[in-house]
N, C-alpha and C positions, 0 to 999 in steps of 0.2 A: 289340299284346296289347289285346283290349278291356278295357271298365270291369269287367265281371263277374268275369273271371279276374283281372285285378289285386285286384280287394278281396278275392277269396279268397285270394291270395298273402299279401295283409296279413295277413288275419286268423291264416293258417296261422303267419306270422312272428311273431305275437304270444303264441302259444303257448311259442314256444321262450325268448323274453325280454320277460317281461313285467313292468312298472312302473307306478306310480302317481304321480299328482300330485294335490294336494287344494285344489280351489276352495272350499268350503265344503259346506252340505249339500246332499243331492241335491234335496231337496224345494224349495230356493230357485232352484238352478242352473239357468240357463235353456240351452236346446240349443245346442250350438255345431255349425252345418253347415259342413263343409270342402268346398273348390272340387272335391275329387276329382282333382287333377292332379298330378304328379308323386310322390314318395314323401312317403306321410302318417305322419306320426311317433305316431298314434292310431289304436285300434280305431273303427272305424265299422261302423255296421247299414246295412241296406239304403236309407236314406233319407240317406245321408252324415252323419247325425249320430253325434257323439264317442260311443261307450258309457261310460256311468259307474257306479259300485258306489253301493251304497246310501247311503251318506256323501257321495257327491258328488265322486269319485275319478274322474278321467281314464285311462282305461285304455290305457296305451302300448304300441307294437310295436316290434319290433328296429329299425327305423328311427330311433326317437327320440333327439334329440339337443338340445342346446339351441339349435344355430342351425336345425335342423329345425322346432323349436317356433315359431321367430321368424320362419319364411319361409312354412311352410305357411298358407295364407289360408282364413279363414272369414269370406267377405263382404268387409268394408270392412278387418277387421284380422287379425292372425296368430291360428289356433287357439289359441298358448300364452297368449293375453293373457287367456282365460278358463280354461284348464288350468293354465298354469304361470306364473301371473301374477307371481310372485317371481324369476322367471329372465328372462324376456322383458323387454328394455330398455322403460321406461315410456313412452319417446315414440314407439314402433312402436303403443302401444295408446290413444293421442290424436288424434284427428279433429285435422287443421289449422284454425286460426281460419275462414279463407274458405269452407271446404267447407262444401257444403251437406247436410243429414241425408239419409244414407240410407234410400231407400225401405223401409219396413216390409214382410219376407217374407210370404207368404200363409202362414197358421195352416197347421201341418199336425199328423194325429193322433199325441198324445204315446204312447208305450209305457205301457204299467202296467210296476211294478216289485213283485214278489211275493217278498218274502224270508221263508227258512224256515231255522230252525236246528234240523238234527238232531244229536239226542246221539250222540256217538261211540259211546256205550256201547250204543246202542240199532242200531247198524249193524255194529260188530266186537267181537271180544272184547279185552280190556284188553291194551294193547301190541301188537296184531297190527294190520293193515292189509286181512284177508281178509273179506269182508263175510258178515254172517250171514243166516240166511234171514228175520229180521225185519227185518233191513237191507234185504234186496232188496225185502221187500213196502212198507217205505214209499218206496223209489225207484220202485216200479212206480208207486204214486199219484204220483208227481210226474213220471215220463214222460206220463202220462196227462193232467196239467194241461197239460204243457208245449203236447200238441196241441190244446188247446181254444183256444190264443190265435196269431196269427202272429207265431213265436219270433223274437226278432234274439239274442239270446245267452243264455247261463246260466252263472252266475259261481260257482264250487265253491273254496270257501276252507276249508283244514283248520286245525284247532287243536289243540293238547296242554296237559296239565296240566304243572306246573314239575317233577315228577320224573323226572331223569335229565338229560343233559347238552345244553346248545342244539343242538349239532350231531345228536344222537341225533334230539332232538325234533323239529328241523326237517325233518329226513328222513322222518321218521313222519307228519309232518302232510301232507307232500308224497305220500307214497305212499297216503294215505287219501283225499284230492282226488283222485287220479289213477285210484284204485278206483272211486271215485263217476260219474266220467267215462265211465271202460268199461264200466259196467254201462247207464248212460244209452244209450250208443251201441248197445250189445245190443238193448236196446227201442226202436231206431229212431230216436233222436235224432240230428241230423247232428254228426260229430266237429268240425267248424269252427265249430259255435255255442256251444260247449263251452269255458271257461278256468279252469284251475285255478291255485291257489296255495297254499303251505303259509307258516302263519304261526309253526309253531313253537309254544314257550310263551311269547311274546311279547305276547299279546293276552288275559289270562287275564279271566274275570268274577267271579271271589270273592273278589278283592281280599284282606285281611287276615283274611277272614272262618274261616281254618282255620290260622293261625299257631300257636294254640295247642291243636291236636288233638295228642294223643299215640296211638303205633302207627300203624304203615303202613298196616292194613287200614283203619283209622278216618279215616287221611289221604286214602287210596286215595278212599274213599266220600266223603269230605268236597269232593275237589277234583273231583267228577262234573261240574259244568256247565261247567268249563275244556276237558272233552275233547268237541269237536263239531265237526261240518261246517255252514257256513252256505251255503245254496244260494240263490242270487238267480234268478228266471225273470223276463225282459225281454221283454215283446213288448206287441202291441197285439190289440185282440179286434174 
């Protein structure tokens, strides 16, 4: 099996089982370039660089396990030293005292990351996961933007407001993220470049703003910012 096919299989596996680890803010995190051998526990782009979210989270594949994070190498150390530093044993992430410093890798062009927050109310009717015409128009613009770069990955994360049960909102957020992916694929974006996740109501942005709002209609309006789909386009120009 050649490397390109193997990478595609890894990325498809990531769609089925996606996890995250948090090394710190994306703007401060360095690229983690895996060696590309064996079962790679993280989503990688065409340069073998681990894909991260806008907050620096490393995207895991279905092959991820603590053992895999500690054995898949990224140069001198396991990839998990950067992506899962709280899981990988510390001694695996420290060079021996007598070891010579590793040669600096040649700089590679870093991909840009454009994060777009789309109001779910602009994409879908309230409590629905079927794209509205104005929602499709917004995604048309996003699909066109992705064609202006050398696309690595698109990350689509759905969110809901706090109304309803945890289980219901989790499924709704997943369906909305999946609807965004399906539409982007219909516009020519490669399916294996798009990863989706639903966060349900776990990450509201309204905080306590709406706690004293009376009446369901007024509360729904107040919680509108929580109903969103965050889409991150990662690629290089």
